[in-house]
N, C-alpha and C positions, 0 to 999 in steps of 0.2 A: 635862230633868229635873234637879232639884237645882241650879237656876241660882244661888240665893242662896248655897249652899255653894261653888259654883264661883267666884263673884265674891269671896267673902271670902278663900278660899285663894289666889286669884290676886293679890289686893292684898297678902296677907301675904308672898308671894315678893318682890314689888317692895320692900316695906319692909325686908326682910332683905338686899337686894342691897347690896353694898359693905361689909358687915361681914366682917371677916377670919376669925372663928372662931366655933364654937358655944360659947355660955356658958349658965350657968343662967338668966341674965337673958333672953336672946333666946329660949331654949326656953320659959320661963314665959310670955313675951309670945305666942309662937306657940300654945301650948296653950290660953291664955285665948281667943284668937280661934277656934281650932278647936272648943273646947267650946261657945262661943256659936253658931257656925255649925251644929253638929250639933243643938243643942237647937232652934234656929229651924227646922231641917229636919225637926222632929218625930221625931227619933230617941229611942228609949226611954232614960230616965235611966240604968238599970243598964248598958245597952250603951255609952252615952257614957263612963261612969266606967271601964269595963274598957278601952275603946279608948284613952282619954287616958293611963291607967296604962301601957299597952304602948308607946305612942309615946314617953312621957317616958323610960322605961327604956332604949329603944333610942337615943333622941336624945342623951342625956347620955353614952352610951358610944361615940358615933360620932366618927370622926375625919374631918376635911375633907381630901380629896385636893387636890393642888396645882392641878388643873384645874377644881375645883368651888368653889362658894360655899356658905355656910351655908344660904341659902334653898333651893338646889338639893338639898342633902343632906337637909334637913328634909322637903321635899316628897316626896322619894323614899321616906323612911320612912313618911310619911302614906299615900302611894300603896300601899306594900306592906301596911300594916295595914288599909287600906280593903278591899283585895282579900281579905285573910285573914278579915275580918269577914263578907264576903259569900260566902265559901266557897272562894276560890282556884281560878282556872282554870274549866274547863267540867265539868259533871256531866251526862253523857249520860243519856237516858231508857233504862230497862232493859226490854228485850223478850226477855230470856233465859228463856223459859218454853215449856212445851208449848202450841202454838197452840190456841185464840186466847189471846194475852196480854191479860189484863183490866186496864184502867186506869180507876180510880174517880176522878171529879172531885168535889171537896168545896169548900164555901165558903158564904158568906152570899149572900142574894138581892141582886142589883145589882152583884156583883163582876165579872160578865161570864162566868160559867161556860159558858152555852150557846154563845155565840159562840166562846169559847176552845176548847170541845170541837171545833167545826167547824174552827177554825184548826189545832188539833193533828192532826185527821184529814188535812187538806190537807198538812201538814208530813210526816206519816208516809207518805202516798201519793207525794209528789214527791221527798222526800229519802231515804226509807228503802225505797221501792218495796214498800210493804205493802198488803194488801187489808184495808180497814177497814170495820167496822160500828159504827154509833152507836145508842144507845137512851136514851130519857128516862125517868127514874124520878121526875120532878117531876110529881106528880098533883094539886098544889095550885094552882100559879100558872096563871091563865088563859092559854091559847094557848102554854104552854111546850113542849108536845109538838109542836105545829105549827111553832113557831119552829125547833126542832131539825131537823125534817124539811126545812124550807126551806134552812137554812144548810148542812145535810149535802149536799143536792143540789148546792149551789153549790161545795162543796169537792170534789165528785167521789167521795164515799164512799156507802155504802149505809146506809139508815135502817131500824131495826126498829120496827114499829108498837106503840104502847101506848095505853091509855085511862085517863082519870081515875078510873074505878071499880075499877081493879086495885090490888093491893098492890105497892109498889116491889120487895119481895123476889121476888114471883112474876114481875114484869116482868124483873128481872135474870136469873133462872134460865131463863126462856123464851128470852131473847136469847142467853144463853150456849149453850144447847142448839142454837139455830139457827146460831150462829157455828161450832160444832163440825161440824155436819152439812154446812155449806156452805163449809168450809175457809177461814175468815177468819183472817188473821194477828193482828189486833188488834180487841178489843171496847172501845169507849169508852162509859162509863156516866155520863151527866149526872144528877146528883142534885138533890133539892129543897133550896132554901135558905130561910132566914127573914130577917126584918129585924133580928133579934137572936138571940143564943144562947138555946136553950131545951131542956128535957129531952127533949121529943118528937122534935125534930130529931136530937139526938145518939143516942137509942135507935134511931131508924130507920136512920141511916147505919151504926151499929155492926152491926145485924142484916144489912144489905145487904153490908157488908164481910165478915162471917162466912160468908154464903152464897156469895159470889163468889170469895173469897180472891184479890184482885187482886195482880198483880206490882208495880203502881205505884198509890199513893194520893196524888194530887196536890192540894195545897191552893191554891185560886185566890183571890188576895187583891188588892183594889183598892189600887194604889200611892198613891192620893190619901187613903187613910184615916188615915195618920199614926199617932198613938198608939193609935187604936182597932184598927189592924191587929195590934198586939202582943197585945191582950186576946183578940181573935178567934183568933189563932194559938195562944195558950196553951190555949184551950178545945178546939180541934180536935186539938191535940197530945195532950191528956189522954184524948180519946175514941178517937183513931185512931192507928195506927202510920204516920204520914206519911212518905213516901219522897222527896217533892220539893215545890217551890213554883213556882207560875206567877204572876208579877206582871203585872197588867193596867193599862191606862191610863197607862203610863209616858210617853206622849207628851203627857199633859195638864198642867195647871198644878199639878203635885205638887211637894212639897218634897223628896222623895227619901228620907225617913226610913224608910219601910217596907222598902226594899231593904237597909238596914243593920241593921234590927231583927229581921225575921222569921227570918232565917237563924240568928241567935244564940239566939233564944227557942225555936225549934222543933228546932234541931239538924239540920233537913232542908235539903239544898242547893236553891238557886234554879236551876231547870232551864230556864225560858223566861221571856221578857218580851214583853208585848204592846206593839207600837210604833205601831199605828194601828188604826182600826176595820175596815179591809179584811181579808179572809180570809187574805191573805199577810202580814199585819202581826204575825207572831210570829217572834221570833228566839231562837236558842239563847243562853242567858245565859252570858256569859264575865265572871267577876268581875274579872279583871285589866284587861280592856278597859273595863268599866263604871267601874272606879276611875279610869282615865285620863280618861274623859268627865267625871266629877265634878270632877276637878282641872283641867279646861280643856285637857287634852292632846288631846282629840278621839278619834276612833276610825276611823283611816284604813282599817283592815282591813274594818270593817263598811261603810264608804263604798264601797270597791272591790266588795265582795260585792253591795251594793244596786244599784250601777250595772251590774255584770255581769248580774245577774238581770233588770234592767229593760230592758236594751238588746236589741233584736231584731237579732241579728248578721247574719241573712240580708238584712234591709232595709237595714242599714248598708252591707253589701258592695254591694248593688244600687245604692245612691246613689253610693258611691265609684266603681264601674265606670262609671256614667252620666256623672259629672263628668269622669273621666279620659278618656273617649272623646269628650268635647266636647259632650255633651247639655246642654240648658238646665236650670238649677235653677229649678223653677217653684213655684207656691204649694201644690201637692200635696206637694212635698218639704218645704216650709217647715212645713206642717201636721203632717207626719210627725215632724219634729224636736220640735214642741211636744208631741205626744202621747207621744213617748219620754220627755220630761222628766216628764210626769204619771205614766208607768208606773214611773219611778224613785222616786216618792214625793213629787215636788214640791220646790221650792226649800228650804222650811223643814226638811224631812226631811234633805236633803243637807247644809245648813249646820250642822245640829245635830251632825253627826259630824266637823266640821272643828275643829282646835285653836282655842282661844280667841284666840290671837294673830292667826290668820288671819281670824277673824270679827269682830275689833274694829271695823273699818270697816263691815263688813256689818251690824253691830248698829245702825248709823244708818239702815239701809234698812227701810222698812215692808214686812215679809214678806207680810202679808195683802194689801197693795196690789199687790205684785209678783205674787202668785198670781192676784188678780182680773184683772190686766193680761193674764196668760197666757190665762185663760179668755175674756177679751174678744177677743183675737186669734183664738182658735179659733172663736168665734161669728161673727166677721166673715168668715172664710174659708168657713165652712159656709153663709153666706148668698150665696155666689157660685155662678155656673153652672159646670159642668165646663169650658166653653170659657174662661171668665175665669180659672180656676185655672191652666189650661195656658198661656194667653197674657195675662199681667197687663197688657201694653202697651195692650190695648183698653179698659182700665178708665178711662173719662173721667168728667166731672162728673155726667152723668145716671145712669150705672151706680153711681157712688159714693153718690149719694143713695138709690138703691134698695137697695143693699147695707147702708147705714147703717140704714135703716128696718127691714129684715129682721132685722138683728142687735140692734136696740134701742139703737144708739149714735149719736154725732154723726159728721158727715162728717169732722171733724178727726181722730177716732179711726181712721177708715179710712185717711186720708192718712198718719198716723203709722205705722200698721202696714205700709203699702206702702213707706214710706221705709226702715223697718228691714229689710223683705224685700229691697229693692234693695241695701242695704249688704251683706247676706249673699250675694246673688247676685253682686256684684262680687268678693267674697272667693273664691267658688267658681270664678269665671272665671279668677282668677289661679292656681288650682291645676291647670288643664287642661294636659296635655302637658308636664309638668315645670316648670310655672310656679312651683311652690313652691320648687324648687331654685334657680331664677333669683332669686326674692325673697330667699332666704337669702344668696346670693352678693352681692346688692346691699347687704345689711345688714352686710357686713363680711368676706365671703369665707369659704369652707369651712375653710381652713387654721387660721384663728384661732378657730374655733368650739370650745367646750369639749365634751368627750365627755359623752354623756348617761349618767345613772346606771343604766341598765337595758339 
């Protein structure tokens, strides 16, 4: 997200490197670049003006410490003001109400409200241990009610039925009554959207809000909308007392302007960001960490969280015990490693959270090609028999041709995959029975090794 903004600000730091102090001249140069970067990122003009004024005031009053350079000081100021513009820190969802806590989802059609409703249900079930009910008040869009039913089941929540011939207010009241009688903690209400703002939409959602009195009214906005997001946000702010924002499609080819604009326009904090199309692709929005991502500092905390959530610790321990006891690392284990990578969101998702300096070389890698290569390996292993996976040594020319045909690849692809497997197998063999310690000693001895930072 906001890669253009990241690139410009990263270049700016390099340009300022070597200058001994902050002057009006280098501050002016920086602000010109920042202004252009923000406008190109589709940030609303009033937000840009306010942001630039704040940065200028703080930059001209800043002193450079002996250990810092002007570029580092200016970037730290931009970082703080980016976080302030987006709301500073984390704004948690409010469930402090007599159960069920009603959460109303508002936004235009196409912003991703229905999928986001299911994502939020999954988040509340897994992270907050809540019993969640969803209901659709969208009686206009074909199959909207059935769509919510499907994704709600996938999220592990319960769905309350509604029909297109009902009034949204009646649907909402019936769902609330059901939620009270069956002791649900949270009721998520998916509302109708339109392709554009109109009076009928606003009147309907106002009436629904008045009938349900939700503890949270969340505005779901597409991060790829840019300037349009600001106009939409203003209209919903005037109609409803918004309590929070959910940005969707932040993993797409968006310029990032919506994240910087909607918070200031609505006054409501950004509470969540949609990071993928999967139902677990919703993360709590942290303004400080998001500002770091925009400035190319990465988000190591989010990376650790993503890896921890994606790794099957029981499977990892089982493999470690197998290797330690002298068991052979086979193609079933190799396949499990590939699937673990997929569960963690894939290569591109992991790389996105690394600092720009660490991903400079990785930028030369075709991520789409790398992802396709991982899927190809998975397909090749799936084309093998259980015996071939357990005993890869038996895979000779005839078997390779059959496997290649089954996976829809060339024999060379099968050979390449087997070679990579053999390299990993050799590495695993070296780890048996203290082999890793012996390797370390050969590399220079334990005494001379630096202490690890953890």
